[in-house]
C-alpha positions in Angstrom: 2.1 -21.2 19.0 -0.4 -22.9 16.5 1.8 -24.0 13.8 0.3 -27.4 12.6 -3.1 -26.0 12.9 -2.1 -23.1 10.9 -0.8 -25.4 8.2 -3.9 -27.4 8.1 -5.6 -24.7 7.4 -2.9 -23.3 4.5 -3.6 -27.2 2.9 -7.3 -26.6 2.9 -6.9 -23.4 1.3 -4.6 -25.1 -1.6 -6.6 -27.8 -2.0 -10.1 -25.8 -2.6 -8.6 -23.1 -4.6 -6.4 -26.2 -6.6 -10.1 -27.8 -7.2 -11.7 -24.5 -8.6 -8.4 -23.9 -10.7 -9.1 -27.1 -11.9 -12.6 -27.4 -12.5 -12.9 -23.7 -13.8 -9.6 -21.8 -14.1 -8.3 -19.0 -12.1 -6.3 -16.2 -13.6 -5.8 -14.9 -10.6 -6.6 -14.8 -6.5 -6.8 -11.3 -5.6 -6.9 -9.9 -2.0 -8.2 -7.0 -0.8 -6.5 -7.4 2.5 -2.9 -6.8 2.1 -1.9 -8.9 5.2 -3.7 -12.1 4.3 -2.3 -11.5 0.7 1.4 -11.4 2.1 0.5 -14.6 3.8 -0.9 -16.3 0.8 2.0 -15.4 -1.0 4.0 -17.0 1.3 2.3 -20.6 1.1 4.6 -22.0 -1.0 7.3 -21.0 1.6 5.2 -22.4 4.1 4.5 -25.9 2.7 8.2 -26.2 1.1 9.0 -29.3 3.2 5.7 -31.2 2.5 6.2 -33.4 -0.7 2.4 -33.9 -0.6 1.1 -29.5 -0.7 4.8 -28.2 -1.6 4.1 -27.8 -5.5 0.7 -26.8 -5.5 1.0 -24.7 -3.0 3.7 -22.5 -4.8 1.9 -22.5 -7.8 -1.0 -21.2 -6.0 1.0 -18.4 -4.3 2.3 -17.6 -8.0 -1.1 -16.5 -9.1 -1.9 -14.3 -5.7 -2.1 -10.6 -6.5 -3.1 -7.5 -4.7 -6.3 -5.5 -6.0 -4.0 -2.9 -6.6 -1.8 -4.8 -9.0 -5.0 -6.2 -10.7 -6.4 -2.5 -11.0 -2.8 -1.5 -12.7 -2.5 -4.1 -15.0 -6.5 -3.0 -16.1 -5.8 0.7 -16.9 -8.9 1.7 -16.3 -9.7 5.6 -17.0 -10.7 7.8 -14.6 -14.8 8.9 -14.8 -15.2 10.9 -11.7 -12.1 13.8 -11.0 -11.0 13.6 -7.5 -8.5 16.4 -8.3 -9.7 18.4 -5.2 -9.6 16.0 -2.8 -6.3 15.4 -0.7 -5.2 11.7 -0.4 -3.0 10.7 2.6 -1.8 7.2 1.4 -0.5 5.2 4.3 1.3 2.1 3.3 0.6 -1.3 5.3 3.4 -2.6 6.2 2.1 -6.0 4.5 1.9 -4.6 1.1 4.9 -2.3 1.3 7.1 -4.2 3.1 5.7 -7.8 3.0 5.0 -7.9 -0.7 7.1 -4.7 -1.7 4.3 -3.1 -3.5 4.7 1.0 -2.7 4.1 3.0 -6.0 1.3 1.1 -7.6 -1.7 2.4 -4.9 0.0 5.8 -5.4 0.2 6.3 -9.1 -3.3 4.6 -9.1 -4.5 6.8 -7.1 -2.8 10.3 -9.0 -4.4 8.7 -12.1 -7.9 8.3 -10.8 -7.3 12.4 -10.3 -6.8 12.7 -6.7 -3.7 14.7 -4.9 -1.5 12.1 -3.1 0.4 13.6 -0.2 2.8 11.6 1.5 2.5 10.8 5.8 5.7 12.0 7.8 7.1 8.6 8.5 4.8 6.5 6.7 7.4 4.0 6.6 6.5 3.5 10.3 4.0 0.8 11.3 0.4 2.3 12.3 0.8 -0.8 15.2 -1.9 -2.5 13.9 0.2 -5.3 12.5 -2.1 -8.8 12.5 -2.3 -9.9 16.1 0.1 -7.1 17.3 -2.0 -4.8 18.5 -4.0 -7.7 20.2 -0.5 -9.1 21.9 0.9 -5.4 22.4 -1.6 -3.0 23.0 0.4 -0.4 24.5 3.2 -0.4 22.3 0.5 -0.5 19.6 -1.5 2.2 20.9 1.6 4.5 21.0 2.2 3.5 17.3 -1.5 4.5 16.5 -1.1 7.9 18.4 2.1 8.8 16.3 0.6 7.7 12.8 -2.5 9.6 13.4 -0.6 12.7 14.9 1.7 12.6 11.7 -1.7 12.1 9.3 -3.3 15.3 11.2 -0.2 16.8 10.6 -0.7 17.2 6.7 -4.3 18.2 6.4 -5.7 15.4 4.2 -9.4 15.2 3.4 -9.1 11.4 3.5 -6.8 8.8 4.3 -6.4 5.6 1.7 -4.6 2.2 3.3 -4.4 -1.1 1.7 -5.2 -3.2 4.6 -8.3 -3.9 6.9 -6.0 -3.6 10.8 -4.6 -0.2 9.8 -7.8 0.9 8.8 -9.5 0.0 11.6 -6.4 1.3 13.9 -6.3 4.5 12.0 -10.1 5.1 11.9 -10.5 4.4 15.9 -8.2 7.6 16.3 -9.2 10.6 13.8 -12.3 11.7 12.3 -10.5 12.1 9.0 -12.4 9.4 6.6 -10.3 5.9 6.4 -10.9 4.1 3.3 -9.5 1.3 1.3 -7.5 2.5 -1.5 -9.8 0.4 -4.1 -12.7 2.2 -3.0 -11.6 5.6 -4.1 -10.5 4.0 -7.2 -13.6 2.3 -7.8 -15.6 5.9 -7.1 -13.2 8.0 -9.6 -13.9 4.8 -12.3 -18.2 5.6 -11.6 -18.5 3.2 -8.7 -20.3 4.3 -5.6 -19.0 7.2 -3.2 -17.4 5.4 -0.6 -19.8 5.5 2.5 -16.6 6.6 4.8 -16.2 9.9 3.3 -19.3 11.7 4.3 -19.7 15.2 2.7 -16.3 15.5 1.0 
């Protein structure tokens, strides 16, 4: 319902990033929230009819990367073995469907030494879906409860997800730790233990 306001914000972001790119150079705009990344990757489409902004928006959209795309290109060696930790990887809809990134997060976790287990019906939404959880709370709650039931059925030590909304939706319903995929990858390559892991 706020189409014009949204496009104003998109133009402001395009202007800011274009200025930064011109002054300092940018190899990529890295997104850690897949919902945001999906939208920013669509900036070219959103402004395709705006002759003043279409080209700049399309150029910027072309350098937007999900953090897993960047980490995958770095080929980082694992330092801490997570081999005894079972990770349920849950596809964020915005990452799997919006950006078509499915295998990279799983492969990165496996390469880091984690045992990756699939969530039954993992392709189904957890109910967060941006504003969906606020606009359709009854359905969002049903989806969230169903998702957690499926996760708990495989008894993982931790759940990894690539979107903040999904993390909030799932973690509110289970005692199983839920963290961003990149937190586990950071830990496996010598970074700090994710605070949400508790005593794992």
